[in-house]
N, CA, C and O atoms as a CHARMM CRD file, in Angstrom:
* protein
*
  400
    1    1 MET  N     41.79300 130.82400  29.51300 PROA 1      0.00000
    2    1 MET  CA    42.16100 132.17200  29.90500 PROA 1      0.00000
    3    1 MET  C     43.02100 132.76700  28.79700 PROA 1      0.00000
    4    1 MET  O     44.17100 132.36900  28.61300 PROA 1      0.00000
    5    2 ARG  N     42.48300 133.68300  28.09300 PROA 2      0.00000
    6    2 ARG  CA    43.11600 134.26300  26.91500 PROA 2      0.00000
    7    2 ARG  C     44.23500 135.23400  27.26200 PROA 2      0.00000
    8    2 ARG  O     45.14000 135.44100  26.45300 PROA 2      0.00000
    9    3 LEU  N     44.19400 135.82500  28.42800 PROA 3      0.00000
   10    3 LEU  CA    45.16400 136.85400  28.79600 PROA 3      0.00000
   11    3 LEU  C     46.52000 136.26500  29.17000 PROA 3      0.00000
   12    3 LEU  O     47.52200 136.97900  29.11900 PROA 3      0.00000
   13    4 LYS  N     46.58700 135.00500  29.53800 PROA 4      0.00000
   14    4 LYS  CA    47.82900 134.40500  30.01000 PROA 4      0.00000
   15    4 LYS  C     48.99800 134.58700  29.04700 PROA 4      0.00000
   16    4 LYS  O     50.04600 135.06800  29.48000 PROA 4      0.00000
   17    5 PRO  N     48.88200 134.23200  27.76900 PROA 5      0.00000
   18    5 PRO  CA    50.01800 134.41700  26.87500 PROA 5      0.00000
   19    5 PRO  C     50.40200 135.88300  26.70900 PROA 5      0.00000
   20    5 PRO  O     51.57200 136.19800  26.49200 PROA 5      0.00000
   21    6 ILE  N     49.43800 136.76500  26.80800 PROA 6      0.00000
   22    6 ILE  CA    49.71200 138.18300  26.64700 PROA 6      0.00000
   23    6 ILE  C     50.49700 138.70500  27.83200 PROA 6      0.00000
   24    6 ILE  O     51.47700 139.43000  27.66700 PROA 6      0.00000
   25    7 ALA  N     50.07000 138.34000  29.01400 PROA 7      0.00000
   26    7 ALA  CA    50.78800 138.80200  30.20200 PROA 7      0.00000
   27    7 ALA  C     52.21900 138.29600  30.18200 PROA 7      0.00000
   28    7 ALA  O     53.14600 139.03200  30.52200 PROA 7      0.00000
   29    8 LEU  N     52.40100 137.06000  29.79000 PROA 8      0.00000
   30    8 LEU  CA    53.75900 136.52900  29.70000 PROA 8      0.00000
   31    8 LEU  C     54.55400 137.24900  28.61800 PROA 8      0.00000
   32    8 LEU  O     55.74200 137.52100  28.79500 PROA 8      0.00000
   33    9 ALA  N     53.91400 137.55200  27.51600 PROA 9      0.00000
   34    9 ALA  CA    54.61700 138.25500  26.44500 PROA 9      0.00000
   35    9 ALA  C     55.01400 139.65500  26.88100 PROA 9      0.00000
   36    9 ALA  O     56.12500 140.10300  26.59900 PROA 9      0.00000
   37   10 VAL  N     54.11200 140.34700  27.56700 PROA 10     0.00000
   38   10 VAL  CA    54.42800 141.68900  28.05400 PROA 10     0.00000
   39   10 VAL  C     55.55300 141.61400  29.08400 PROA 10     0.00000
   40   10 VAL  O     56.51400 142.38100  29.02100 PROA 10     0.00000
   41   11 ALA  N     55.42700 140.69400  30.02200 PROA 11     0.00000
   42   11 ALA  CA    56.45400 140.56700  31.04300 PROA 11     0.00000
   43   11 ALA  C     57.79700 140.18300  30.43600 PROA 11     0.00000
   44   11 ALA  O     58.84000 140.70200  30.83200 PROA 11     0.00000
   45   12 ALA  N     57.76000 139.27900  29.48400 PROA 12     0.00000
   46   12 ALA  CA    59.00700 138.87100  28.83600 PROA 12     0.00000
   47   12 ALA  C     59.59300 140.01800  28.02800 PROA 12     0.00000
   48   12 ALA  O     60.81100 140.18400  27.97300 PROA 12     0.00000
   49   13 THR  N     58.74000 140.80000  27.41100 PROA 13     0.00000
   50   13 THR  CA    59.21500 141.94500  26.64900 PROA 13     0.00000
   51   13 THR  C     59.86800 142.95700  27.57000 PROA 13     0.00000
   52   13 THR  O     60.91200 143.52300  27.24300 PROA 13     0.00000
   53   14 VAL  N     59.25600 143.18400  28.71800 PROA 14     0.00000
   54   14 VAL  CA    59.86200 144.08500  29.70300 PROA 14     0.00000
   55   14 VAL  C     61.20400 143.52900  30.15100 PROA 14     0.00000
   56   14 VAL  O     62.16900 144.27200  30.33100 PROA 14     0.00000
   57   15 ALA  N     61.25300 142.23200  30.32800 PROA 15     0.00000
   58   15 ALA  CA    62.49800 141.60200  30.75800 PROA 15     0.00000
   59   15 ALA  C     63.60900 141.76800  29.73100 PROA 15     0.00000
   60   15 ALA  O     64.79000 141.70700  30.07500 PROA 15     0.00000
   61   16 LEU  N     63.24100 141.97700  28.48000 PROA 16     0.00000
   62   16 LEU  CA    64.25700 142.16800  27.45000 PROA 16     0.00000
   63   16 LEU  C     65.08300 143.42300  27.69500 PROA 16     0.00000
   64   16 LEU  O     66.17800 143.56200  27.15000 PROA 16     0.00000
   65   17 THR  N     64.57200 144.32600  28.50100 PROA 17     0.00000
   66   17 THR  CA    65.33000 145.53400  28.81100 PROA 17     0.00000
   67   17 THR  C     66.44400 145.24000  29.80800 PROA 17     0.00000
   68   17 THR  O     67.35100 146.05200  29.98800 PROA 17     0.00000
   69   18 LEU  N     66.37600 144.10100  30.44400 PROA 18     0.00000
   70   18 LEU  CA    67.41100 143.70100  31.39200 PROA 18     0.00000
   71   18 LEU  C     68.40400 142.78600  30.68700 PROA 18     0.00000
   72   18 LEU  O     67.98200 141.81600  30.05700 PROA 18     0.00000
   73   19 PRO  N     69.70100 143.05300  30.76700 PROA 19     0.00000
   74   19 PRO  CA    70.69600 142.27600  30.02000 PROA 19     0.00000
   75   19 PRO  C     70.62800 140.77400  30.26800 PROA 19     0.00000
   76   19 PRO  O     70.68700 139.99900  29.31400 PROA 19     0.00000
   77   20 ALA  N     70.50800 140.34600  31.51300 PROA 20     0.00000
   78   20 ALA  CA    70.48900 138.91000  31.79400 PROA 20     0.00000
   79   20 ALA  C     69.23500 138.25800  31.23000 PROA 20     0.00000
   80   20 ALA  O     69.29800 137.16200  30.67400 PROA 20     0.00000
   81   21 ALA  N     68.11800 138.91600  31.36900 PROA 21     0.00000
   82   21 ALA  CA    66.85700 138.34200  30.90500 PROA 21     0.00000
   83   21 ALA  C     66.78400 138.32500  29.38300 PROA 21     0.00000
   84   21 ALA  O     66.08900 137.48400  28.81300 PROA 21     0.00000
   85   22 ALA  N     67.47100 139.21600  28.72900 PROA 22     0.00000
   86   22 ALA  CA    67.41800 139.28800  27.27500 PROA 22     0.00000
   87   22 ALA  C     67.91300 138.00800  26.63700 PROA 22     0.00000
   88   22 ALA  O     67.48500 137.66700  25.53400 PROA 22     0.00000
   89   23 GLN  N     68.79400 137.29700  27.29600 PROA 23     0.00000
   90   23 GLN  CA    69.30700 136.05200  26.75200 PROA 23     0.00000
   91   23 GLN  C     68.36800 134.88800  27.02600 PROA 23     0.00000
   92   23 GLN  O     68.48000 133.84500  26.38200 PROA 23     0.00000
   93   24 GLN  N     67.43800 135.04600  27.97500 PROA 24     0.00000
   94   24 GLN  CA    66.57100 133.95400  28.36300 PROA 24     0.00000
   95   24 GLN  C     65.31000 133.84500  27.51800 PROA 24     0.00000
   96   24 GLN  O     64.80500 132.74000  27.31900 PROA 24     0.00000
   97   25 THR  N     64.78900 134.95600  27.01600 PROA 25     0.00000
   98   25 THR  CA    63.51100 134.91500  26.32100 PROA 25     0.00000
   99   25 THR  C     63.46500 135.93600  25.19200 PROA 25     0.00000
  100   25 THR  O     64.14200 136.96300  25.23800 PROA 25     0.00000
  101   26 LYS  N     62.66100 135.64000  24.18600 PROA 26     0.00000
  102   26 LYS  CA    62.51300 136.55100  23.04600 PROA 26     0.00000
  103   26 LYS  C     61.03200 136.75700  22.73500 PROA 26     0.00000
  104   26 LYS  O     60.68600 137.15100  21.62100 PROA 26     0.00000
  105   27 ARG  N     60.15300 136.49500  23.70700 PROA 27     0.00000
  106   27 ARG  CA    58.71400 136.61700  23.47800 PROA 27     0.00000
  107   27 ARG  C     58.27400 138.06700  23.52300 PROA 27     0.00000
  108   27 ARG  O     58.98700 138.93000  24.03500 PROA 27     0.00000
  109   28 GLY  N     57.08200 138.33000  22.97700 PROA 28     0.00000
  110   28 GLY  CA    56.54200 139.67600  22.96900 PROA 28     0.00000
  111   28 GLY  C     56.92700 140.40700  21.70500 PROA 28     0.00000
  112   28 GLY  O     57.44200 139.80600  20.76100 PROA 28     0.00000
  113   29 ASN  N     56.67800 141.70700  21.68500 PROA 29     0.00000
  114   29 ASN  CA    57.06300 142.50900  20.53800 PROA 29     0.00000
  115   29 ASN  C     57.36500 143.93000  20.98600 PROA 29     0.00000
  116   29 ASN  O     57.15500 144.27800  22.14800 PROA 29     0.00000
  117   30 GLU  N     57.84600 144.73200  20.08400 PROA 30     0.00000
  118   30 GLU  CA    58.25100 146.10100  20.42300 PROA 30     0.00000
  119   30 GLU  C     57.06500 146.96300  20.84800 PROA 30     0.00000
  120   30 GLU  O     57.21700 147.84600  21.69200 PROA 30     0.00000
  121   31 THR  N     55.90400 146.72000  20.28200 PROA 31     0.00000
  122   31 THR  CA    54.72900 147.50500  20.65900 PROA 31     0.00000
  123   31 THR  C     54.35600 147.25000  22.10800 PROA 31     0.00000
  124   31 THR  O     54.06500 148.18800  22.85100 PROA 31     0.00000
  125   32 LEU  N     54.36300 145.98800  22.51600 PROA 32     0.00000
  126   32 LEU  CA    54.08500 145.67700  23.91700 PROA 32     0.00000
  127   32 LEU  C     55.13600 146.31000  24.82400 PROA 32     0.00000
  128   32 LEU  O     54.81000 146.86800  25.87200 PROA 32     0.00000
  129   33 LYS  N     56.37400 146.22000  24.42100 PROA 33     0.00000
  130   33 LYS  CA    57.46200 146.79200  25.21100 PROA 33     0.00000
  131   33 LYS  C     57.27200 148.30200  25.35300 PROA 33     0.00000
  132   33 LYS  O     57.43500 148.85900  26.43800 PROA 33     0.00000
  133   34 LYS  N     56.93100 148.94200  24.26300 PROA 34     0.00000
  134   34 LYS  CA    56.78900 150.40200  24.24900 PROA 34     0.00000
  135   34 LYS  C     55.62600 150.86600  25.12400 PROA 34     0.00000
  136   34 LYS  O     55.76700 151.81200  25.90000 PROA 34     0.00000
  137   35 TYR  N     54.49100 150.20600  24.99900 PROA 35     0.00000
  138   35 TYR  CA    53.28200 150.70100  25.64800 PROA 35     0.00000
  139   35 TYR  C     52.92700 150.03800  26.98100 PROA 35     0.00000
  140   35 TYR  O     52.06900 150.54900  27.70100 PROA 35     0.00000
  141   36 CYS  N     53.55700 148.92200  27.32900 PROA 36     0.00000
  142   36 CYS  CA    53.15100 148.20700  28.54800 PROA 36     0.00000
  143   36 CYS  C     54.22500 148.13000  29.63000 PROA 36     0.00000
  144   36 CYS  O     53.94900 147.64700  30.72900 PROA 36     0.00000
  145   37 THR  N     55.41500 148.58400  29.35100 PROA 37     0.00000
  146   37 THR  CA    56.47600 148.49400  30.35300 PROA 37     0.00000
  147   37 THR  C     56.08500 149.21800  31.63500 PROA 37     0.00000
  148   37 THR  O     56.24400 148.67300  32.72700 PROA 37     0.00000
  149   38 GLY  N     55.57900 150.43300  31.51400 PROA 38     0.00000
  150   38 GLY  CA    55.18800 151.19900  32.70200 PROA 38     0.00000
  151   38 GLY  C     54.10100 150.51000  33.49500 PROA 38     0.00000
  152   38 GLY  O     54.14700 150.48100  34.72400 PROA 38     0.00000
  153   39 ASP  N     53.11100 149.94900  32.79300 PROA 39     0.00000
  154   39 ASP  CA    52.02800 149.24100  33.47100 PROA 39     0.00000
  155   39 ASP  C     52.55000 147.99100  34.17900 PROA 39     0.00000
  156   39 ASP  O     52.15600 147.69200  35.30600 PROA 39     0.00000
  157   40 TYR  N     53.42400 147.28000  33.51300 PROA 40     0.00000
  158   40 TYR  CA    54.01300 146.09600  34.13800 PROA 40     0.00000
  159   40 TYR  C     54.73700 146.48200  35.42000 PROA 40     0.00000
  160   40 TYR  O     54.54200 145.85700  36.46200 PROA 40     0.00000
  161   41 LEU  N     55.56400 147.50300  35.34200 PROA 41     0.00000
  162   41 LEU  CA    56.32500 147.93100  36.51700 PROA 41     0.00000
  163   41 LEU  C     55.41800 148.46200  37.61900 PROA 41     0.00000
  164   41 LEU  O     55.68000 148.23500  38.80000 PROA 41     0.00000
  165   42 THR  N     54.35800 149.16500  37.24700 PROA 42     0.00000
  166   42 THR  CA    53.43700 149.73500  38.23000 PROA 42     0.00000
  167   42 THR  C     52.61200 148.66700  38.93300 PROA 42     0.00000
  168   42 THR  O     52.48800 148.69200  40.15800 PROA 42     0.00000
  169   43 TYR  N     52.05400 147.74300  38.18900 PROA 43     0.00000
  170   43 TYR  CA    51.09300 146.80100  38.75800 PROA 43     0.00000
  171   43 TYR  C     51.65200 145.41100  39.03400 PROA 43     0.00000
  172   43 TYR  O     51.15300 144.71200  39.91600 PROA 43     0.00000
  173   44 CYS  N     52.67300 145.00200  38.29900 PROA 44     0.00000
  174   44 CYS  CA    53.13300 143.62100  38.39700 PROA 44     0.00000
  175   44 CYS  C     54.65600 143.50900  38.52500 PROA 44     0.00000
  176   44 CYS  O     55.20000 142.40700  38.44900 PROA 44     0.00000
  177   45 GLY  N     55.33800 144.61900  38.71400 PROA 45     0.00000
  178   45 GLY  CA    56.79600 144.63100  38.72400 PROA 45     0.00000
  179   45 GLY  C     57.43100 143.82200  39.83700 PROA 45     0.00000
  180   45 GLY  O     58.61100 143.47800  39.76000 PROA 45     0.00000
  181   46 ASN  N     56.66000 143.51300  40.87500 PROA 46     0.00000
  182   46 ASN  CA    57.19700 142.69300  41.95600 PROA 46     0.00000
  183   46 ASN  C     57.22900 141.21300  41.58800 PROA 46     0.00000
  184   46 ASN  O     57.74200 140.39600  42.35200 PROA 46     0.00000
  185   47 LEU  N     56.69300 140.86700  40.44200 PROA 47     0.00000
  186   47 LEU  CA    56.63100 139.47700  39.99100 PROA 47     0.00000
  187   47 LEU  C     57.65600 139.23000  38.89300 PROA 47     0.00000
  188   47 LEU  O     57.95000 140.11000  38.08400 PROA 47     0.00000
  189   48 ALA  N     58.18600 138.03300  38.88100 PROA 48     0.00000
  190   48 ALA  CA    59.11100 137.64500  37.81600 PROA 48     0.00000
  191   48 ALA  C     58.33600 137.54200  36.50400 PROA 48     0.00000
  192   48 ALA  O     57.17400 137.13600  36.50500 PROA 48     0.00000
  193   49 PRO  N     58.95800 137.90200  35.39500 PROA 49     0.00000
  194   49 PRO  CA    58.25500 137.87400  34.09900 PROA 49     0.00000
  195   49 PRO  C     57.64100 136.52400  33.74700 PROA 49     0.00000
  196   49 PRO  O     56.56900 136.48400  33.14400 PROA 49     0.00000
  197   50 ASP  N     58.28400 135.42900  34.10300 PROA 50     0.00000
  198   50 ASP  CA    57.75900 134.10200  33.75000 PROA 50     0.00000
  199   50 ASP  C     56.89800 133.48700  34.84800 PROA 50     0.00000
  200   50 ASP  O     56.46000 132.34300  34.71900 PROA 50     0.00000
  201   51 ASP  N     56.65100 134.22500  35.92100 PROA 51     0.00000
  202   51 ASP  CA    55.82100 133.73600  37.02500 PROA 51     0.00000
  203   51 ASP  C     54.36400 133.67900  36.57300 PROA 51     0.00000
  204   51 ASP  O     53.85500 134.67000  36.05000 PROA 51     0.00000
  205   52 PRO  N     53.68100 132.55500  36.75700 PROA 52     0.00000
  206   52 PRO  CA    52.26500 132.48100  36.38800 PROA 52     0.00000
  207   52 PRO  C     51.40800 133.53900  37.08000 PROA 52     0.00000
  208   52 PRO  O     50.35300 133.91100  36.56600 PROA 52     0.00000
  209   53 ALA  N     51.84500 134.02100  38.22400 PROA 53     0.00000
  210   53 ALA  CA    51.09900 135.06800  38.92700 PROA 53     0.00000
  211   53 ALA  C     51.06100 136.37000  38.12500 PROA 53     0.00000
  212   53 ALA  O     50.18000 137.20200  38.33800 PROA 53     0.00000
  213   54 THR  N     52.01100 136.55100  37.20600 PROA 54     0.00000
  214   54 THR  CA    52.01900 137.74200  36.35900 PROA 54     0.00000
  215   54 THR  C     50.77700 137.77100  35.47900 PROA 54     0.00000
  216   54 THR  O     50.21300 138.83800  35.23900 PROA 54     0.00000
  217   55 ASP  N     50.35200 136.62700  35.00300 PROA 55     0.00000
  218   55 ASP  CA    49.13500 136.54000  34.18800 PROA 55     0.00000
  219   55 ASP  C     47.93100 137.02800  34.98700 PROA 55     0.00000
  220   55 ASP  O     47.13200 137.83100  34.50600 PROA 55     0.00000
  221   56 ALA  N     47.81800 136.53500  36.20000 PROA 56     0.00000
  222   56 ALA  CA    46.70500 136.92400  37.06400 PROA 56     0.00000
  223   56 ALA  C     46.77400 138.41400  37.39000 PROA 56     0.00000
  224   56 ALA  O     45.74300 139.08000  37.48500 PROA 56     0.00000
  225   57 CYS  N     47.96900 138.92700  37.55900 PROA 57     0.00000
  226   57 CYS  CA    48.15500 140.34300  37.86100 PROA 57     0.00000
  227   57 CYS  C     47.64400 141.22000  36.72300 PROA 57     0.00000
  228   57 CYS  O     46.92600 142.19100  36.96100 PROA 57     0.00000
  229   58 PHE  N     48.00900 140.88300  35.49100 PROA 58     0.00000
  230   58 PHE  CA    47.52600 141.66500  34.35000 PROA 58     0.00000
  231   58 PHE  C     46.01100 141.55900  34.21700 PROA 58     0.00000
  232   58 PHE  O     45.34200 142.54700  33.91400 PROA 58     0.00000
  233   59 GLN  N     45.47600 140.38000  34.44000 PROA 59     0.00000
  234   59 GLN  CA    44.03200 140.20600  34.34000 PROA 59     0.00000
  235   59 GLN  C     43.32600 141.01000  35.42900 PROA 59     0.00000
  236   59 GLN  O     42.32600 141.67600  35.16000 PROA 59     0.00000
  237   60 LYS  N     43.83700 140.95100  36.64400 PROA 60     0.00000
  238   60 LYS  CA    43.24700 141.67700  37.76700 PROA 60     0.00000
  239   60 LYS  C     43.26300 143.18600  37.52600 PROA 60     0.00000
  240   60 LYS  O     42.31800 143.88700  37.88900 PROA 60     0.00000
  241   61 ASN  N     44.32600 143.67800  36.92000 PROA 61     0.00000
  242   61 ASN  CA    44.51100 145.11200  36.73200 PROA 61     0.00000
  243   61 ASN  C     44.13800 145.60400  35.33400 PROA 61     0.00000
  244   61 ASN  O     44.49300 146.72300  34.96400 PROA 61     0.00000
  245   62 TRP  N     43.42900 144.78900  34.55200 PROA 62     0.00000
  246   62 TRP  CA    43.10900 145.12300  33.16400 PROA 62     0.00000
  247   62 TRP  C     42.51100 146.52600  33.02700 PROA 62     0.00000
  248   62 TRP  O     42.92200 147.28600  32.15100 PROA 62     0.00000
  249   63 LYS  N     41.56200 146.87200  33.87000 PROA 63     0.00000
  250   63 LYS  CA    40.89600 148.17000  33.76000 PROA 63     0.00000
  251   63 LYS  C     41.81000 149.32600  34.15700 PROA 63     0.00000
  252   63 LYS  O     41.55900 150.47100  33.78100 PROA 63     0.00000
  253   64 LYS  N     42.85500 149.03900  34.90300 PROA 64     0.00000
  254   64 LYS  CA    43.80300 150.07500  35.32000 PROA 64     0.00000
  255   64 LYS  C     44.91900 150.29000  34.29900 PROA 64     0.00000
  256   64 LYS  O     45.60000 151.31500  34.33300 PROA 64     0.00000
  257   65 LEU  N     45.10800 149.34200  33.40400 PROA 65     0.00000
  258   65 LEU  CA    46.17000 149.46600  32.41500 PROA 65     0.00000
  259   65 LEU  C     45.89700 150.66200  31.51400 PROA 65     0.00000
  260   65 LEU  O     44.74300 151.00500  31.25600 PROA 65     0.00000
  261   66 SER  N     46.95200 151.28400  31.04600 PROA 66     0.00000
  262   66 SER  CA    46.78500 152.42400  30.14600 PROA 66     0.00000
  263   66 SER  C     46.06300 151.97400  28.87500 PROA 66     0.00000
  264   66 SER  O     46.13700 150.81400  28.46900 PROA 66     0.00000
  265   67 GLU  N     45.37300 152.91800  28.27000 PROA 67     0.00000
  266   67 GLU  CA    44.64600 152.62300  27.03100 PROA 67     0.00000
  267   67 GLU  C     45.59300 152.09600  25.95700 PROA 67     0.00000
  268   67 GLU  O     45.25800 151.15800  25.23400 PROA 67     0.00000
  269   68 ASN  N     46.77200 152.70000  25.85500 PROA 68     0.00000
  270   68 ASN  CA    47.73600 152.25500  24.84900 PROA 68     0.00000
  271   68 ASN  C     48.20500 150.83500  25.11000 PROA 68     0.00000
  272   68 ASN  O     48.39500 150.06600  24.16800 PROA 68     0.00000
  273   69 CYS  N     48.39300 150.47500  26.36000 PROA 69     0.00000
  274   69 CYS  CA    48.80600 149.10600  26.68400 PROA 69     0.00000
  275   69 CYS  C     47.69200 148.12900  26.33700 PROA 69     0.00000
  276   69 CYS  O     47.95000 147.08100  25.74500 PROA 69     0.00000
  277   70 ARG  N     46.46400 148.45700  26.69500 PROA 70     0.00000
  278   70 ARG  CA    45.34600 147.56500  26.36700 PROA 70     0.00000
  279   70 ARG  C     45.20500 147.38800  24.85800 PROA 70     0.00000
  280   70 ARG  O     44.94100 146.28500  24.37800 PROA 70     0.00000
  281   71 ARG  N     45.38300 148.47000  24.11700 PROA 71     0.00000
  282   71 ARG  CA    45.31400 148.37400  22.64800 PROA 71     0.00000
  283   71 ARG  C     46.44800 147.50600  22.10800 PROA 71     0.00000
  284   71 ARG  O     46.24900 146.71100  21.19000 PROA 71     0.00000
  285   72 ALA  N     47.63700 147.66500  22.68400 PROA 72     0.00000
  286   72 ALA  CA    48.77400 146.84800  22.24800 PROA 72     0.00000
  287   72 ALA  C     48.51000 145.37500  22.53700 PROA 72     0.00000
  288   72 ALA  O     48.83600 144.51300  21.72000 PROA 72     0.00000
  289   73 ILE  N     47.93000 145.08600  23.68100 PROA 73     0.00000
  290   73 ILE  CA    47.60200 143.70200  24.03000 PROA 73     0.00000
  291   73 ILE  C     46.55100 143.15100  23.07200 PROA 73     0.00000
  292   73 ILE  O     46.67400 142.02800  22.58400 PROA 73     0.00000
  293   74 ASP  N     45.51600 143.94900  22.80600 PROA 74     0.00000
  294   74 ASP  CA    44.47400 143.49800  21.86700 PROA 74     0.00000
  295   74 ASP  C     45.06200 143.20900  20.48900 PROA 74     0.00000
  296   74 ASP  O     44.71200 142.21200  19.85700 PROA 74     0.00000
  297   75 ALA  N     45.95800 144.08200  20.02300 PROA 75     0.00000
  298   75 ALA  CA    46.58500 143.87900  18.70900 PROA 75     0.00000
  299   75 ALA  C     47.45600 142.62800  18.72200 PROA 75     0.00000
  300   75 ALA  O     47.46200 141.86500  17.75700 PROA 75     0.00000
  301   76 TYR  N     48.18600 142.41700  19.80500 PROA 76     0.00000
  302   76 TYR  CA    49.03600 141.23800  19.92700 PROA 76     0.00000
  303   76 TYR  C     48.17900 139.97100  19.92900 PROA 76     0.00000
  304   76 TYR  O     48.51900 138.98400  19.27600 PROA 76     0.00000
  305   77 GLU  N     47.06300 140.00300  20.66900 PROA 77     0.00000
  306   77 GLU  CA    46.16700 138.84500  20.70300 PROA 77     0.00000
  307   77 GLU  C     45.61300 138.53900  19.31500 PROA 77     0.00000
  308   77 GLU  O     45.54900 137.38000  18.90700 PROA 77     0.00000
  309   78 ALA  N     45.21500 139.58200  18.59500 PROA 78     0.00000
  310   78 ALA  CA    44.67600 139.38000  17.24700 PROA 78     0.00000
  311   78 ALA  C     45.73900 138.75400  16.35000 PROA 78     0.00000
  312   78 ALA  O     45.44200 137.85600  15.56100 PROA 78     0.00000
  313   79 GLU  N     46.95200 139.21900  16.47100 PROA 79     0.00000
  314   79 GLU  CA    48.05900 138.66300  15.67100 PROA 79     0.00000
  315   79 GLU  C     48.30700 137.20500  16.02800 PROA 79     0.00000
  316   79 GLU  O     48.53300 136.37500  15.14700 PROA 79     0.00000
  317   80 GLN  N     48.26400 136.89300  17.32100 PROA 80     0.00000
  318   80 GLN  CA    48.48600 135.51600  17.75600 PROA 80     0.00000
  319   80 GLN  C     47.36500 134.60100  17.28200 PROA 80     0.00000
  320   80 GLN  O     47.61300 133.44800  16.92900 PROA 80     0.00000
  321   81 GLN  N     46.12900 135.10700  17.27100 PROA 81     0.00000
  322   81 GLN  CA    45.00600 134.30500  16.78500 PROA 81     0.00000
  323   81 GLN  C     45.16000 133.99500  15.30600 PROA 81     0.00000
  324   81 GLN  O     44.85500 132.88600  14.86700 PROA 81     0.00000
  325   82 GLN  N     45.62800 134.95700  14.54500 PROA 82     0.00000
  326   82 GLN  CA    45.81600 134.74000  13.11400 PROA 82     0.00000
  327   82 GLN  C     46.91400 133.71600  12.85100 PROA 82     0.00000
  328   82 GLN  O     46.85700 132.96700  11.87500 PROA 82     0.00000
  329   83 ASN  N     47.90300 133.69200  13.72200 PROA 83     0.00000
  330   83 ASN  CA    49.03500 132.78300  13.53200 PROA 83     0.00000
  331   83 ASN  C     48.83200 131.42100  14.18100 PROA 83     0.00000
  332   83 ASN  O     49.60400 130.49400  13.93800 PROA 83     0.00000
  333   84 ALA  N     47.79500 131.29700  15.00500 PROA 84     0.00000
  334   84 ALA  CA    47.54700 130.04400  15.71900 PROA 84     0.00000
  335   84 ALA  C     46.82900 129.05000  14.81600 PROA 84     0.00000
  336   84 ALA  O     46.06200 129.44000  13.93600 PROA 84     0.00000
  337   85 PRO  N     47.08500 127.75300  15.04200 PROA 85     0.00000
  338   85 PRO  CA    46.32200 126.73300  14.30400 PROA 85     0.00000
  339   85 PRO  C     44.83600 126.86700  14.62200 PROA 85     0.00000
  340   85 PRO  O     44.47600 127.32400  15.70700 PROA 85     0.00000
  341   86 ALA  N     43.98700 126.48100  13.70600 PROA 86     0.00000
  342   86 ALA  CA    42.53400 126.64800  13.84000 PROA 86     0.00000
  343   86 ALA  C     41.99300 126.04100  15.12800 PROA 86     0.00000
  344   86 ALA  O     41.10100 126.63200  15.73800 PROA 86     0.00000
  345   87 LYS  N     42.48500 124.90400  15.56300 PROA 87     0.00000
  346   87 LYS  CA    41.93800 124.26500  16.75400 PROA 87     0.00000
  347   87 LYS  C     42.22800 125.08500  18.01200 PROA 87     0.00000
  348   87 LYS  O     41.46100 125.00900  18.97100 PROA 87     0.00000
  349   88 ASN  N     43.29900 125.85700  18.03700 PROA 88     0.00000
  350   88 ASN  CA    43.60200 126.68400  19.19200 PROA 88     0.00000
  351   88 ASN  C     42.75900 127.95100  19.23800 PROA 88     0.00000
  352   88 ASN  O     42.58600 128.53100  20.31000 PROA 88     0.00000
  353   89 ARG  N     42.24200 128.38600  18.12400 PROA 89     0.00000
  354   89 ARG  CA    41.45300 129.61200  18.06600 PROA 89     0.00000
  355   89 ARG  C     40.05000 129.42600  18.61200 PROA 89     0.00000
  356   89 ARG  O     39.45300 130.38000  19.11100 PROA 89     0.00000
  357   90 GLN  N     39.51500 128.22500  18.52700 PROA 90     0.00000
  358   90 GLN  CA    38.12400 127.99300  18.89900 PROA 90     0.00000
  359   90 GLN  C     37.85100 128.34800  20.35200 PROA 90     0.00000
  360   90 GLN  O     36.81500 128.94800  20.63600 PROA 90     0.00000
  361   91 GLY  N     38.71700 128.01300  21.26900 PROA 91     0.00000
  362   91 GLY  CA    38.48500 128.25200  22.68600 PROA 91     0.00000
  363   91 GLY  C     38.80500 129.65000  23.13700 PROA 91     0.00000
  364   91 GLY  O     38.55900 129.97900  24.29700 PROA 91     0.00000
  365   92 SER  N     39.34000 130.49000  22.28200 PROA 92     0.00000
  366   92 SER  CA    39.75100 131.81300  22.72500 PROA 92     0.00000
  367   92 SER  C     38.71700 132.88800  22.42900 PROA 92     0.00000
  368   92 SER  O     38.98300 134.06900  22.65400 PROA 92     0.00000
  369   93 GLN  N     37.56500 132.51800  21.93900 PROA 93     0.00000
  370   93 GLN  CA    36.53000 133.50000  21.62900 PROA 93     0.00000
  371   93 GLN  C     35.94900 134.06200  22.91600 PROA 93     0.00000
  372   93 GLN  O     35.68800 133.31500  23.85900 PROA 93     0.00000
  373   94 GLY  N     35.74200 135.38200  22.96200 PROA 94     0.00000
  374   94 GLY  CA    35.05100 135.99400  24.08900 PROA 94     0.00000
  375   94 GLY  C     35.88600 136.17600  25.32700 PROA 94     0.00000
  376   94 GLY  O     35.31500 136.45900  26.37900 PROA 94     0.00000
  377   95 GLY  N     37.17600 136.03900  25.28600 PROA 95     0.00000
  378   95 GLY  CA    38.00600 136.17300  26.47100 PROA 95     0.00000
  379   95 GLY  C     38.00600 137.56700  27.05200 PROA 95     0.00000
  380   95 GLY  O     38.20700 137.72400  28.25600 PROA 95     0.00000
  381   96 ARG  N     37.78800 138.58100  26.24100 PROA 96     0.00000
  382   96 ARG  CA    37.85200 139.96400  26.70500 PROA 96     0.00000
  383   96 ARG  C     36.77700 140.25800  27.74600 PROA 96     0.00000
  384   96 ARG  O     37.01700 141.05800  28.65000 PROA 96     0.00000
  385   97 GLU  N     35.60500 139.64100  27.65000 PROA 97     0.00000
  386   97 GLU  CA    34.51700 139.91800  28.58300 PROA 97     0.00000
  387   97 GLU  C     34.86300 139.47500  30.00800 PROA 97     0.00000
  388   97 GLU  O     34.26500 139.96500  30.96600 PROA 97     0.00000
  389   98 ARG  N     35.79500 138.58000  30.15400 PROA 98     0.00000
  390   98 ARG  CA    36.15000 138.06600  31.47900 PROA 98     0.00000
  391   98 ARG  C     37.23900 138.87800  32.15900 PROA 98     0.00000
  392   98 ARG  O     37.55300 138.62100  33.32100 PROA 98     0.00000
  393   99 ARG  N     37.81300 139.82800  31.48400 PROA 99     0.00000
  394   99 ARG  CA    38.91000 140.61100  32.06000 PROA 99     0.00000
  395   99 ARG  C     38.41700 141.58200  33.11400 PROA 99     0.00000
  396   99 ARG  O     37.30300 142.10300  33.06600 PROA 99     0.00000
  397  100 GLY  N     39.32900 141.79800  34.09000 PROA 100    0.00000
  398  100 GLY  CA    39.14600 142.87000  35.04800 PROA 100    0.00000
  399  100 GLY  C     38.14400 142.56400  36.05500 PROA 100    0.00000
  400  100 GLY  O     37.88300 143.38400  36.93500 PROA 100    0.00000
């Protein structure tokens, strides 16, 4: 499931806006924070950022996410693939077709 790290990164990035959570995690990036905070709060805000259910929530609501959030997630995934060891990249091909 390719979306899992992204959902956690988005949720963790949103959590960075909260003082207590900012000390707990540093995952995600500013682009995800900028473009996905509203979507997180709208569709998955009842879930804790590190809750595995957050991953399922983002996957379930993929088609409802704003275009900018989806683009930010796609860019983040591409960046993570480039930075991942080769053996981790092999299983992540084609994950987008399974969303939503």
